[in-house]
NUTORLUM-64463 format. One record per residue (C-alpha): residue number from 1; residue in three letters; x, y, z. Coordinates in steps of 0.5 Angstrom, whole numbers, plus 2048, in hexadecimal, padded with zeros to 3 digits. Example, Ala and Ser with C-alpha at 12.3 -4.5 7.8 and 13.67 -1.06 7.14 Angstrom:
<dolos>
+--------+-------+-----+-----+-----+
: lumlum : marnu :  c1 :  c2 :  c3 :
+--------+-------+-----+-----+-----+
:      1 :   ALA : 819 : 7F7 : 810 :
:      2 :   SER : 81B : 7FE : 80E :
+--------+-------+-----+-----+-----+
</dolos>
This chain:
<dolos>
+--------+-------+-----+-----+-----+
: lumlum : marnu :  c1 :  c2 :  c3 :
+--------+-------+-----+-----+-----+
:      1 :   MET : 8DF : 8B7 : 8B4 :
:      2 :   LEU : 8DD : 8BF : 8B5 :
:      3 :   PRO : 8D8 : 8C2 : 8BA :
:      4 :   VAL : 8D2 : 8C4 : 8B6 :
:      5 :   SER : 8D3 : 8CC : 8B7 :
:      6 :   GLU : 8DA : 8CB : 8B3 :
:      7 :   PHE : 8D6 : 8CA : 8AD :
:      8 :   ARG : 8D3 : 8D0 : 8AC :
:      9 :   VAL : 8D9 : 8D4 : 8AE :
:     10 :   LEU : 8DD : 8D0 : 8A8 :
:     11 :   ASP : 8D7 : 8D2 : 8A4 :
:     12 :   VAL : 8D9 : 8D9 : 8A5 :
:     13 :   ASN : 8E0 : 8D9 : 8A5 :
:     14 :   SER : 8E0 : 8D5 : 89F :
:     15 :   ALA : 8DC : 8DB : 89C :
:     16 :   HIS : 8E2 : 8E0 : 89F :
:     17 :   TRP : 8E7 : 8DC : 89C :
:     18 :   GLY : 8E4 : 8DC : 895 :
:     19 :   VAL : 8DF : 8D6 : 894 :
:     20 :   PRO : 8D8 : 8D9 : 895 :
:     21 :   VAL : 8D2 : 8D5 : 897 :
:     22 :   GLU : 8CF : 8D4 : 890 :
:     23 :   MET : 8D5 : 8D0 : 88F :
:     24 :   LEU : 8D5 : 8CC : 895 :
:     25 :   MET : 8CD : 8CB : 894 :
:     26 :   GLU : 8CF : 8C8 : 88D :
:     27 :   GLN : 8D4 : 8C3 : 88F :
:     28 :   ALA : 8D0 : 8C1 : 894 :
:     29 :   GLY : 8CA : 8C0 : 890 :
:     30 :   CYS : 8CE : 8BC : 88B :
:     31 :   ALA : 8D1 : 8B8 : 890 :
:     32 :   VAL : 8CA : 8B6 : 892 :
:     33 :   SER : 8C7 : 8B5 : 88B :
:     34 :   ASP : 8CE : 8B0 : 889 :
:     35 :   LEU : 8CC : 8AC : 88F :
:     36 :   VAL : 8C5 : 8AB : 88D :
:     37 :   LEU : 8C7 : 8A9 : 886 :
:     38 :   GLU : 8CC : 8A4 : 888 :
:     39 :   ARG : 8C9 : 8A1 : 88E :
:     40 :   PHE : 8C2 : 8A1 : 88C :
:     41 :   PRO : 8C2 : 89F : 885 :
:     42 :   ASP : 8BB : 89C : 885 :
:     43 :   LYS : 8B7 : 8A2 : 889 :
:     44 :   GLU : 8B4 : 8A5 : 883 :
:     45 :   ARG : 8AF : 8AA : 887 :
:     46 :   ILE : 8B2 : 8AE : 88C :
:     47 :   ALA : 8B0 : 8B4 : 890 :
:     48 :   VAL : 8B4 : 8B9 : 893 :
:     49 :   VAL : 8B1 : 8BC : 899 :
:     50 :   CYS : 8B4 : 8C3 : 89A :
:     51 :   GLY : 8B4 : 8C8 : 8A0 :
:     52 :   SER : 8B5 : 8CF : 8A0 :
:     53 :   GLY : 8BC : 8D0 : 8A2 :
:     54 :   ASN : 8C3 : 8CE : 89E :
:     55 :   ASN : 8C1 : 8C7 : 8A0 :
:     56 :   GLY : 8BB : 8C7 : 89B :
:     57 :   GLY : 8C0 : 8CB : 896 :
:     58 :   ASP : 8C4 : 8C5 : 896 :
:     59 :   GLY : 8BE : 8C1 : 894 :
:     60 :   PHE : 8BC : 8C6 : 88F :
:     61 :   VAL : 8C3 : 8C5 : 88B :
:     62 :   ALA : 8C3 : 8BD : 88C :
:     63 :   ALA : 8BC : 8BD : 889 :
:     64 :   ARG : 8BE : 8C1 : 883 :
:     65 :   HIS : 8C4 : 8BC : 882 :
:     66 :   LEU : 8BF : 8B6 : 883 :
:     67 :   LEU : 8BA : 8B9 : 87E :
:     68 :   PRO : 8BD : 8B7 : 877 :
:     69 :   TYR : 8BE : 8AF : 87A :
:     70 :   ARG : 8B8 : 8AE : 87E :
:     71 :   GLU : 8B1 : 8B0 : 87F :
:     72 :   VAL : 8B1 : 8B5 : 885 :
:     73 :   GLU : 8AD : 8BA : 889 :
:     74 :   VAL : 8AF : 8BF : 88E :
:     75 :   LEU : 8AA : 8BF : 894 :
:     76 :   LEU : 8AA : 8C6 : 898 :
:     77 :   VAL : 8A9 : 8C5 : 89F :
:     78 :   LYS : 8A7 : 8CD : 89F :
:     79 :   HIS : 8A5 : 8D1 : 89A :
:     80 :   GLU : 8AA : 8D4 : 895 :
:     81 :   SER : 8AA : 8DB : 898 :
:     82 :   SER : 8AD : 8D8 : 89F :
:     83 :   ILE : 8B3 : 8D6 : 89C :
:     84 :   ARG : 8B8 : 8DA : 8A0 :
:     85 :   THR : 8BF : 8DB : 89C :
:     86 :   ASP : 8C0 : 8DE : 895 :
:     87 :   VAL : 8C4 : 8D8 : 893 :
:     88 :   ALA : 8BF : 8D3 : 895 :
:     89 :   ARG : 8BA : 8D7 : 891 :
:     90 :   ARG : 8BE : 8D8 : 88B :
:     91 :   ASN : 8BE : 8D0 : 88B :
:     92 :   TYR : 8B7 : 8CF : 88C :
:     93 :   LYS : 8B5 : 8D3 : 886 :
:     94 :   MET : 8B9 : 8CE : 881 :
:     95 :   VAL : 8B5 : 8C9 : 884 :
:     96 :   GLU : 8AE : 8CC : 885 :
:     97 :   ASP : 8AA : 8C9 : 87F :
:     98 :   SER : 8AC : 8C2 : 883 :
:     99 :   SER : 8A9 : 8C4 : 88A :
:    100 :   MET : 8A3 : 8C4 : 88E :
:    101 :   MET : 8A1 : 8C4 : 895 :
:    102 :   LEU : 8A3 : 8BE : 89A :
:    103 :   ALA : 89C : 8BE : 89D :
:    104 :   GLU : 899 : 8BD : 896 :
:    105 :   ALA : 89D : 8B7 : 894 :
:    106 :   ASP : 89D : 8B0 : 896 :
:    107 :   ILE : 8A4 : 8AD : 899 :
:    108 :   ASP : 8A2 : 8A6 : 897 :
:    109 :   ASP : 8A2 : 8A8 : 88F :
:    110 :   TYR : 8AA : 8A9 : 88F :
:    111 :   ASP : 8AF : 8A4 : 88F :
:    112 :   LEU : 8B4 : 8A8 : 893 :
:    113 :   VAL : 8B4 : 8AE : 897 :
:    114 :   VAL : 8BA : 8B3 : 898 :
:    115 :   ASP : 8B9 : 8B7 : 89E :
:    116 :   ALA : 8BB : 8BE : 89E :
:    117 :   VAL : 8B6 : 8C1 : 8A3 :
:    118 :   LEU : 8BB : 8C3 : 8A9 :
:    119 :   GLY : 8C2 : 8C4 : 8AA :
:    120 :   LEU : 8C7 : 8C4 : 8B0 :
:    121 :   GLY : 8C5 : 8C8 : 8B6 :
:    122 :   VAL : 8BE : 8C6 : 8B7 :
:    123 :   SER : 8BC : 8C4 : 8BF :
:    124 :   GLY : 8B6 : 8C4 : 8C3 :
:    125 :   GLU : 8AF : 8C2 : 8C1 :
:    126 :   LEU : 8AD : 8C2 : 8B9 :
:    127 :   ARG : 8A8 : 8C7 : 8B7 :
:    128 :   GLU : 8A3 : 8C6 : 8B2 :
:    129 :   PRO : 8A3 : 8C5 : 8AC :
:    130 :   HIS : 8AA : 8C2 : 8AD :
:    131 :   ALA : 8A8 : 8BD : 8B2 :
:    132 :   SER : 8A2 : 8BA : 8AD :
:    133 :   ALA : 8A7 : 8BB : 8A7 :
:    134 :   LEU : 8AC : 8B6 : 8AB :
:    135 :   ASN : 8A7 : 8B1 : 8AD :
:    136 :   MET : 8A5 : 8B1 : 8A5 :
:    137 :   ILE : 8AC : 8B0 : 8A3 :
:    138 :   SER : 8AE : 8AB : 8A8 :
:    139 :   SER : 8A9 : 8A6 : 8A5 :
:    140 :   ALA : 8AC : 8A6 : 89F :
:    141 :   SER : 8B0 : 89F : 89C :
:    142 :   SER : 8B6 : 8A3 : 89B :
:    143 :   ILE : 8B9 : 8A9 : 89D :
:    144 :   VAL : 8C0 : 8AD : 89C :
:    145 :   SER : 8C1 : 8B3 : 8A1 :
:    146 :   VAL : 8C5 : 8B9 : 89F :
:    147 :   ASP : 8CA : 8BB : 8A3 :
:    148 :   CYS : 8C7 : 8B8 : 8A9 :
:    149 :   PRO : 8C0 : 8B5 : 8AB :
:    150 :   SER : 8BA : 8BA : 8AC :
:    151 :   GLY : 8B9 : 8BA : 8B3 :
:    152 :   PHE : 8C0 : 8B8 : 8B5 :
:    153 :   GLY : 8C1 : 8BA : 8BC :
:    154 :   THR : 8B9 : 8BA : 8BE :
:    155 :   ALA : 8B5 : 8B5 : 8C0 :
:    156 :   GLN : 8B2 : 8B4 : 8B9 :
:    157 :   PRO : 8B7 : 8B3 : 8B4 :
:    158 :   ILE : 8B7 : 8AF : 8AE :
:    159 :   ILE : 8BB : 8A9 : 8AD :
:    160 :   PRO : 8BD : 8A8 : 8A6 :
:    161 :   ASP : 8C1 : 8A3 : 8A2 :
:    162 :   ILE : 8C6 : 8A7 : 8A0 :
:    163 :   THR : 8C9 : 8AE : 8A3 :
:    164 :   VAL : 8CD : 8B2 : 89E :
:    165 :   THR : 8D1 : 8B7 : 8A2 :
:    166 :   PHE : 8D6 : 8BC : 8A0 :
:    167 :   HIS : 8DD : 8BE : 8A2 :
:    168 :   ASP : 8DD : 8BA : 8A8 :
:    169 :   LEU : 8D9 : 8B6 : 8AD :
:    170 :   LYS : 8D5 : 8BA : 8B2 :
:    171 :   GLU : 8D5 : 8B9 : 8B9 :
:    172 :   GLY : 8D0 : 8B3 : 8BB :
:    173 :   MET : 8D0 : 8B0 : 8B5 :
:    174 :   ASP : 8CF : 8A8 : 8B4 :
:    175 :   GLU : 8CC : 8A3 : 8B0 :
:    176 :   ASP : 8C7 : 8A2 : 8B5 :
:    177 :   GLY : 8C4 : 8A9 : 8B4 :
:    178 :   CYS : 8C6 : 8AA : 8AD :
:    179 :   GLY : 8C7 : 8A4 : 8AA :
:    180 :   GLU : 8CD : 8A3 : 8A5 :
:    181 :   VAL : 8D1 : 8AA : 8A6 :
:    182 :   VAL : 8D4 : 8AC : 89F :
:    183 :   VAL : 8D9 : 8B2 : 8A0 :
:    184 :   ALA : 8D9 : 8B6 : 89A :
:    185 :   ASP : 8DF : 8BB : 898 :
:    186 :   ILE : 8DB : 8C2 : 896 :
:    187 :   GLY : 8E1 : 8C6 : 895 :
:    188 :   ILE : 8E1 : 8CA : 89C :
:    189 :   PRO : 8E8 : 8CD : 89B :
:    190 :   THR : 8EE : 8CB : 8A0 :
:    191 :   GLU : 8EF : 8D2 : 8A2 :
:    192 :   ALA : 8E7 : 8D2 : 8A5 :
:    193 :   ALA : 8E9 : 8CD : 8AA :
:    194 :   THR : 8F0 : 8CF : 8AB :
:    195 :   PHE : 8EF : 8D6 : 8AC :
:    196 :   THR : 8EA : 8DB : 8B0 :
:    197 :   GLY : 8E6 : 8DF : 8AC :
:    198 :   PRO : 8DF : 8E3 : 8AD :
:    199 :   GLY : 8DC : 8DC : 8AE :
:    200 :   GLU : 8DF : 8DC : 8B5 :
:    201 :   ALA : 8DA : 8E2 : 8B7 :
:    202 :   LEU : 8D4 : 8DD : 8B6 :
:    203 :   LEU : 8D7 : 8DA : 8BD :
:    204 :   TYR : 8D5 : 8E1 : 8C0 :
:    205 :   PRO : 8D0 : 8E1 : 8C5 :
:    206 :   LEU : 8CB : 8E6 : 8C3 :
:    207 :   PRO : 8C8 : 8EA : 8C9 :
:    208 :   PRO : 8C0 : 8E8 : 8CA :
:    209 :   THR : 8BB : 8ED : 8C9 :
:    210 :   SER : 8B9 : 8EC : 8D0 :
:    211 :   SER : 8C0 : 8EC : 8D3 :
:    212 :   HIS : 8C2 : 8F1 : 8D9 :
:    213 :   LYS : 8C8 : 8F4 : 8DC :
:    214 :   GLY : 8CE : 8EF : 8DD :
:    215 :   GLN : 8CA : 8E9 : 8D9 :
:    216 :   ASN : 8CF : 8EA : 8D3 :
:    217 :   GLY : 8D5 : 8EA : 8D7 :
:    218 :   ARG : 8D9 : 8EC : 8DD :
:    219 :   VAL : 8E1 : 8EC : 8DD :
:    220 :   LEU : 8E6 : 8ED : 8E2 :
:    221 :   VAL : 8EC : 8F0 : 8E0 :
:    222 :   LEU : 8F2 : 8EF : 8E5 :
:    223 :   GLY : 8F8 : 8F3 : 8E2 :
:    224 :   GLY : 8FC : 8FA : 8E3 :
:    225 :   GLY : 901 : 8FC : 8E9 :
:    226 :   PRO : 908 : 8FD : 8E5 :
:    227 :   TYR : 904 : 8FF : 8DF :
:    228 :   THR : 8FD : 902 : 8DE :
:    229 :   GLY : 8FB : 902 : 8D7 :
:    230 :   ALA : 8FA : 8FB : 8D6 :
:    231 :   PRO : 8F4 : 8F9 : 8DA :
:    232 :   ALA : 8F1 : 8FF : 8D8 :
:    233 :   LEU : 8F2 : 8FD : 8D0 :
:    234 :   ALA : 8EF : 8F6 : 8D2 :
:    235 :   ALA : 8E9 : 8F8 : 8D6 :
:    236 :   LEU : 8E7 : 8FD : 8D0 :
:    237 :   ALA : 8E8 : 8F7 : 8CB :
:    238 :   ALA : 8E3 : 8F3 : 8D0 :
:    239 :   TYR : 8DE : 8F8 : 8CF :
:    240 :   ARG : 8DF : 8F9 : 8C8 :
:    241 :   ILE : 8DE : 8F2 : 8C7 :
:    242 :   GLY : 8D7 : 8F2 : 8CA :
:    243 :   SER : 8D8 : 8F1 : 8D2 :
:    244 :   ASP : 8D3 : 8F4 : 8D6 :
:    245 :   LEU : 8D8 : 8F6 : 8DC :
:    246 :   VAL : 8DF : 8F6 : 8DD :
:    247 :   HIS : 8E3 : 8F6 : 8E4 :
:    248 :   ILE : 8EA : 8F8 : 8E5 :
:    249 :   ALA : 8EE : 8F6 : 8EB :
:    250 :   THR : 8F5 : 8F9 : 8EB :
:    251 :   PRO : 8FA : 8FB : 8F0 :
:    252 :   TRP : 8F9 : 902 : 8F4 :
:    253 :   ARG : 8FF : 904 : 8F0 :
:    254 :   SER : 8FC : 904 : 8E9 :
:    255 :   PHE : 8F4 : 905 : 8EC :
:    256 :   THR : 8F3 : 90C : 8EB :
:    257 :   THR : 8F6 : 90C : 8E4 :
:    258 :   VAL : 8F3 : 906 : 8E2 :
:    259 :   ALA : 8EC : 908 : 8E4 :
:    260 :   SER : 8ED : 90F : 8E1 :
:    261 :   TYR : 8ED : 90C : 8DA :
:    262 :   SER : 8E5 : 90B : 8D9 :
:    263 :   PRO : 8DF : 90C : 8DD :
:    264 :   MET : 8DD : 905 : 8DB :
:    265 :   PHE : 8E2 : 902 : 8E0 :
:    266 :   ILE : 8E0 : 8FF : 8E6 :
:    267 :   THR : 8E7 : 8FF : 8EA :
:    268 :   HIS : 8E9 : 8FC : 8F0 :
:    269 :   CYS : 8F0 : 8FE : 8F4 :
:    270 :   LEU : 8F4 : 8F8 : 8F6 :
:    271 :   SER : 8F9 : 8F9 : 8FC :
:    272 :   GLY : 900 : 8FA : 8F9 :
:    273 :   ASP : 905 : 8FD : 8F4 :
:    274 :   SER : 904 : 8F6 : 8F0 :
:    275 :   LEU : 8FF : 8F0 : 8F1 :
:    276 :   GLN : 901 : 8EC : 8F7 :
:    277 :   GLU : 8FF : 8E5 : 8FA :
:    278 :   SER : 8FB : 8EA : 8FF :
:    279 :   ASP : 8F6 : 8EC : 8FA :
:    280 :   VAL : 8F4 : 8E5 : 8F8 :
:    281 :   PRO : 8EE : 8E5 : 8FC :
:    282 :   GLU : 8EB : 8EC : 8FA :
:    283 :   VAL : 8EC : 8E9 : 8F3 :
:    284 :   LEU : 8E9 : 8E3 : 8F4 :
:    285 :   GLU : 8E3 : 8E7 : 8F7 :
:    286 :   LEU : 8E2 : 8EB : 8F1 :
:    287 :   ALA : 8E3 : 8E5 : 8EC :
:    288 :   LYS : 8DC : 8E3 : 8EF :
:    289 :   GLY : 8D9 : 8E8 : 8EC :
:    290 :   ALA : 8DC : 8E7 : 8E5 :
:    291 :   ASP : 8DB : 8E2 : 8DF :
:    292 :   ALA : 8E2 : 8E2 : 8DD :
:    293 :   LEU : 8E9 : 8E4 : 8E0 :
:    294 :   LEU : 8EF : 8E8 : 8DC :
:    295 :   MET : 8F5 : 8E8 : 8DF :
:    296 :   GLY : 8FC : 8EB : 8DD :
:    297 :   PRO : 8FB : 8F2 : 8D9 :
:    298 :   GLY : 900 : 8F6 : 8DD :
:    299 :   LEU : 901 : 8F2 : 8E3 :
:    300 :   GLY : 909 : 8F1 : 8E2 :
:    301 :   ASP : 90D : 8EB : 8E5 :
:    302 :   GLY : 90F : 8EE : 8EC :
:    303 :   GLY : 910 : 8EB : 8F2 :
:    304 :   GLY : 90A : 8E7 : 8F4 :
:    305 :   THR : 906 : 8E9 : 8EE :
:    306 :   LEU : 906 : 8E2 : 8EB :
:    307 :   ALA : 905 : 8DE : 8F1 :
:    308 :   ALA : 8FF : 8E2 : 8F2 :
:    309 :   VAL : 8FD : 8E1 : 8EB :
:    310 :   ARG : 8FE : 8D9 : 8EC :
:    311 :   ALA : 8FA : 8D9 : 8F2 :
:    312 :   ILE : 8F4 : 8DC : 8EE :
:    313 :   ILE : 8F5 : 8D7 : 8E9 :
:    314 :   GLU : 8F4 : 8D2 : 8EE :
:    315 :   GLU : 8EF : 8D5 : 8F2 :
:    316 :   CYS : 8EA : 8D8 : 8ED :
:    317 :   ASN : 8E6 : 8D4 : 8E8 :
:    318 :   LEU : 8E4 : 8D9 : 8E3 :
:    319 :   PRO : 8E5 : 8D9 : 8DC :
:    320 :   MET : 8EC : 8DC : 8DC :
:    321 :   ILE : 8F1 : 8E0 : 8D7 :
:    322 :   LEU : 8F8 : 8E1 : 8D9 :
:    323 :   ASP : 8FC : 8E6 : 8D5 :
:    324 :   ALA : 903 : 8E9 : 8D5 :
:    325 :   ASP : 907 : 8E7 : 8DC :
:    326 :   ALA : 901 : 8E3 : 8DE :
:    327 :   VAL : 902 : 8DE : 8D9 :
:    328 :   SER : 908 : 8DB : 8DC :
:    329 :   ALA : 905 : 8DA : 8E3 :
:    330 :   LEU : 901 : 8D5 : 8E0 :
:    331 :   GLY : 906 : 8CF : 8DF :
:    332 :   GLN : 907 : 8CF : 8E7 :
:    333 :   ALA : 8FF : 8CF : 8E8 :
:    334 :   ALA : 8FB : 8C9 : 8EA :
:    335 :   ARG : 8F4 : 8CB : 8E6 :
:    336 :   THR : 8EF : 8C5 : 8E6 :
:    337 :   GLU : 8E8 : 8C9 : 8E4 :
:    338 :   GLY : 8E6 : 8CE : 8DF :
:    339 :   ASP : 8E9 : 8D1 : 8D8 :
:    340 :   ILE : 8F0 : 8D4 : 8D8 :
:    341 :   LEU : 8F2 : 8D8 : 8D2 :
:    342 :   ILE : 8F9 : 8DB : 8D1 :
:    343 :   THR : 8FB : 8E0 : 8CC :
:    344 :   PRO : 903 : 8E0 : 8CC :
:    345 :   HIS : 907 : 8E2 : 8C6 :
:    346 :   SER : 90D : 8DD : 8C4 :
:    347 :   LYS : 912 : 8DF : 8CA :
:    348 :   GLU : 90D : 8DF : 8CF :
:    349 :   LEU : 90A : 8D8 : 8CD :
:    350 :   GLU : 912 : 8D5 : 8CC :
:    351 :   ARG : 913 : 8D7 : 8D3 :
:    352 :   LEU : 90D : 8D4 : 8D6 :
:    353 :   VAL : 90E : 8CD : 8D2 :
:    354 :   GLY : 915 : 8CD : 8D2 :
:    355 :   SER : 917 : 8CC : 8CB :
:    356 :   THR : 918 : 8D0 : 8C4 :
:    357 :   CYS : 912 : 8D2 : 8C0 :
:    358 :   PRO : 913 : 8D0 : 8B9 :
:    359 :   SER : 912 : 8D5 : 8B4 :
:    360 :   ASP : 90F : 8D1 : 8AE :
:    361 :   ILE : 907 : 8D1 : 8AF :
:    362 :   GLU : 906 : 8CA : 8AF :
:    363 :   ASP : 90B : 8C8 : 8B4 :
:    364 :   ARG : 909 : 8CE : 8B8 :
:    365 :   THR : 902 : 8CC : 8B8 :
:    366 :   ASP : 904 : 8C5 : 8BA :
:    367 :   TYR : 908 : 8C8 : 8C0 :
:    368 :   VAL : 902 : 8CD : 8C2 :
:    369 :   CYS : 8FD : 8C7 : 8C2 :
:    370 :   SER : 902 : 8C2 : 8C6 :
:    371 :   ALA : 903 : 8C8 : 8CB :
:    372 :   ALA : 8FC : 8C9 : 8CC :
:    373 :   SER : 8FB : 8C2 : 8CD :
:    374 :   ALA : 900 : 8C2 : 8D2 :
:    375 :   LEU : 8FE : 8C8 : 8D6 :
:    376 :   GLY : 8F7 : 8C6 : 8D6 :
:    377 :   ALA : 8F5 : 8CD : 8D3 :
:    378 :   THR : 8F3 : 8D1 : 8CD :
:    379 :   ILE : 8F9 : 8D4 : 8C9 :
:    380 :   LEU : 8F8 : 8DA : 8C5 :
:    381 :   LEU : 900 : 8DB : 8C2 :
:    382 :   LYS : 900 : 8E2 : 8C0 :
:    383 :   GLY : 904 : 8E3 : 8B9 :
:    384 :   PRO : 904 : 8E5 : 8B2 :
:    385 :   VAL : 8FF : 8DF : 8B2 :
:    386 :   ASP : 8FC : 8DE : 8B8 :
:    387 :   VAL : 8FC : 8D7 : 8BA :
:    388 :   ILE : 8F6 : 8D4 : 8BF :
:    389 :   SER : 8F5 : 8CE : 8C2 :
:    390 :   ASP : 8F2 : 8CA : 8C8 :
:    391 :   GLY : 8F6 : 8C4 : 8C7 :
:    392 :   ASP : 8F1 : 8C0 : 8C2 :
:    393 :   ARG : 8EE : 8C6 : 8BE :
:    394 :   CYS : 8F3 : 8CB : 8BA :
:    395 :   LYS : 8F1 : 8D1 : 8B6 :
:    396 :   LEU : 8F6 : 8D6 : 8B3 :
:    397 :   ASN : 8F4 : 8DE : 8B2 :
:    398 :   ARG : 8F7 : 8E2 : 8AD :
:    399 :   SER : 8F3 : 8E9 : 8AE :
:    400 :   GLY : 8F7 : 8EE : 8B1 :
:    401 :   CYS : 8FD : 8F3 : 8AE :
:    402 :   PRO : 904 : 8F5 : 8AF :
:    403 :   ALA : 902 : 8FB : 8B3 :
:    404 :   MET : 8FF : 8F7 : 8B9 :
:    405 :   THR : 906 : 8F6 : 8BB :
:    406 :   VAL : 905 : 8FC : 8BF :
:    407 :   GLY : 904 : 8FC : 8C7 :
:    408 :   GLY : 8FE : 8FA : 8CA :
:    409 :   THR : 8FB : 8F6 : 8C4 :
:    410 :   GLY : 8FB : 8F0 : 8C8 :
:    411 :   ASP : 8F8 : 8F3 : 8CE :
:    412 :   VAL : 8F2 : 8F4 : 8C9 :
:    413 :   LEU : 8F2 : 8ED : 8C6 :
:    414 :   ALA : 8F2 : 8EB : 8CE :
:    415 :   GLY : 8EC : 8EF : 8CF :
:    416 :   ILE : 8E8 : 8ED : 8C9 :
:    417 :   SER : 8E9 : 8E6 : 8CB :
:    418 :   ALA : 8E7 : 8E7 : 8D2 :
:    419 :   GLY : 8E1 : 8EA : 8D0 :
:    420 :   LEU : 8DF : 8E4 : 8CC :
:    421 :   ALA : 8E1 : 8DF : 8D1 :
:    422 :   ALA : 8DC : 8E3 : 8D6 :
:    423 :   LYS : 8D6 : 8E2 : 8D1 :
:    424 :   GLY : 8D7 : 8DB : 8D2 :
:    425 :   MET : 8DB : 8D9 : 8CC :
:    426 :   GLY : 8E1 : 8D4 : 8CD :
:    427 :   ALA : 8E8 : 8D5 : 8CD :
:    428 :   PHE : 8E9 : 8D3 : 8C6 :
:    429 :   ASP : 8E3 : 8D6 : 8C3 :
:    430 :   ALA : 8E5 : 8DD : 8C7 :
:    431 :   SER : 8EC : 8DD : 8C5 :
:    432 :   ARG : 8EB : 8DB : 8BD :
:    433 :   LEU : 8E5 : 8E0 : 8BD :
:    434 :   GLY : 8E9 : 8E5 : 8C1 :
:    435 :   ALA : 8EF : 8E5 : 8BC :
:    436 :   TYR : 8EB : 8E6 : 8B6 :
:    437 :   ILE : 8E7 : 8EC : 8B9 :
:    438 :   GLY : 8EE : 8EF : 8BC :
:    439 :   GLY : 8F2 : 8EE : 8B6 :
:    440 :   ASN : 8EC : 8F1 : 8B1 :
:    441 :   ALA : 8EC : 8F7 : 8B6 :
:    442 :   GLY : 8F3 : 8F8 : 8B5 :
:    443 :   GLU : 8F2 : 8F8 : 8AE :
:    444 :   ARG : 8ED : 8FD : 8AE :
:    445 :   ALA : 8F1 : 901 : 8B2 :
:    446 :   GLU : 8F7 : 901 : 8AE :
:    447 :   ALA : 8F3 : 903 : 8A8 :
:    448 :   LEU : 8F2 : 909 : 8AC :
:    449 :   HIS : 8F8 : 90B : 8AF :
:    450 :   GLY : 8FD : 907 : 8AB :
:    451 :   HIS : 904 : 905 : 8AF :
:    452 :   GLY : 902 : 90A : 8B4 :
:    453 :   MET : 8FC : 906 : 8B7 :
:    454 :   MET : 8FC : 905 : 8BE :
:    455 :   ALA : 8F8 : 900 : 8C2 :
:    456 :   THR : 8F3 : 905 : 8C5 :
:    457 :   ASP : 8F1 : 905 : 8BD :
:    458 :   MET : 8EF : 8FE : 8BD :
:    459 :   LEU : 8EA : 8FF : 8C2 :
:    460 :   ASP : 8E5 : 903 : 8BE :
:    461 :   HIS : 8E5 : 8FE : 8B8 :
:    462 :   ILE : 8E4 : 8F7 : 8BD :
:    463 :   GLY : 8DC : 8F8 : 8BC :
:    464 :   PRO : 8DC : 8FA : 8B5 :
:    465 :   SER : 8E0 : 8F4 : 8B4 :
:    466 :   LEU : 8DC : 8EF : 8B7 :
:    467 :   MET : 8D6 : 8F2 : 8B4 :
:    468 :   ALA : 8D9 : 8F1 : 8AD :
:    469 :   ALA : 8DA : 8EA : 8AE :
:    470 :   LEU : 8D3 : 8E9 : 8B1 :
:    471 :   ASP : 8D0 : 8EC : 8AB :
:    472 :   PHE : 8D5 : 8E8 : 8A6 :
:    473 :   GLY : 8D2 : 8E2 : 8A9 :
:    474 :   ARG : 8CB : 8E4 : 8A9 :
:    475 :   GLY : 8CC : 8E5 : 8A1 :
:    476 :   ILE : 8CE : 8DE : 8A0 :
+--------+-------+-----+-----+-----+
</dolos>
């Protein structure tokens, strides 16, 4: 059973992996038609009531396949000009001669109604003409809903006899609200559910037009001391993914160098050569003004540093990303609240877990899933194929390139993930979108710079990678 939001992701990723929405719609409509013909052999007059989205498109396909066998009329809730997608519009044209407006029909004239009005993700109070349409459909003697009952998740849902849902059950579906639920395989490729893709970008929190400074994410990066480039790369990546404000807390030894990398940084000087337990109160105070905390880039593991990191993990309940040396601090820290994401490579995870990470991808996936469950954290295990798991869910990521073995690319990935977490994305969603966008940015940078690509080259490609994924999804 999957959350409603995952099914739109699956549609987009299916197209990315070579199965276009046209094919999915055709299979969906066929599944509905086949069920109606098999389960309702005595229902001669059928109304297929269609909305303006792809749920309506599924209905148009179902009507086309029913027309040779039954007396079928397509009833439009809104004028055909309101049909929103090209694929739904093309399927409407094939049944246009059998269509009329729902407002002109009498539902009592039909033996069966196929409900293809509203798809997933509808909430709140229904507006006209949908409220009246659902009232009309609810009075029908027999109802088959397409994918989910129209109004599912609202106070005015249709309660059908049967719901034909696609690929898997949707979260919240049961017989009380959906009647008998039949799950139909419509050909979503395995890769679409297994691997990240542009569909993950649908989870990105788009800034509202009325937003103000700070509303779209405030990140605190705790890094530096022995190394200066790492926290700067992470902070720049957080900005490039759309964070409004990025603060960097860094020891005085690295403060001047880190602050000089960009005028966008709000840099805070800690007391010593490296992070110490005496710095914890200041870091916790800075964290009060942040939405997510990234710890690790450039910190090192010198005396007192890991103890300070453990104390912050235990006392700060912000969404937290642990990278580099900070990863090892998680094993001895007691954390009771808040999302934690760790972004280790295999050796770092092995040290944390205490066992060898398998090389076989299936065994590796099981290993990461088990480790995430034991640690109570989300793990983004970096590698040729990234493995992402929160202990319950798992995704693999293939985006990326060999040139990303250069130093600093992990800091960029951590910064992207922190920026997404600061926008309110949960650790699992932030890490899978972050892995896909970071890898894609690396591919674009390698295309320009070849094997001499540097981590800094990725930064300018984060925004274009995100926009390309969003544009791909909008076109589906």
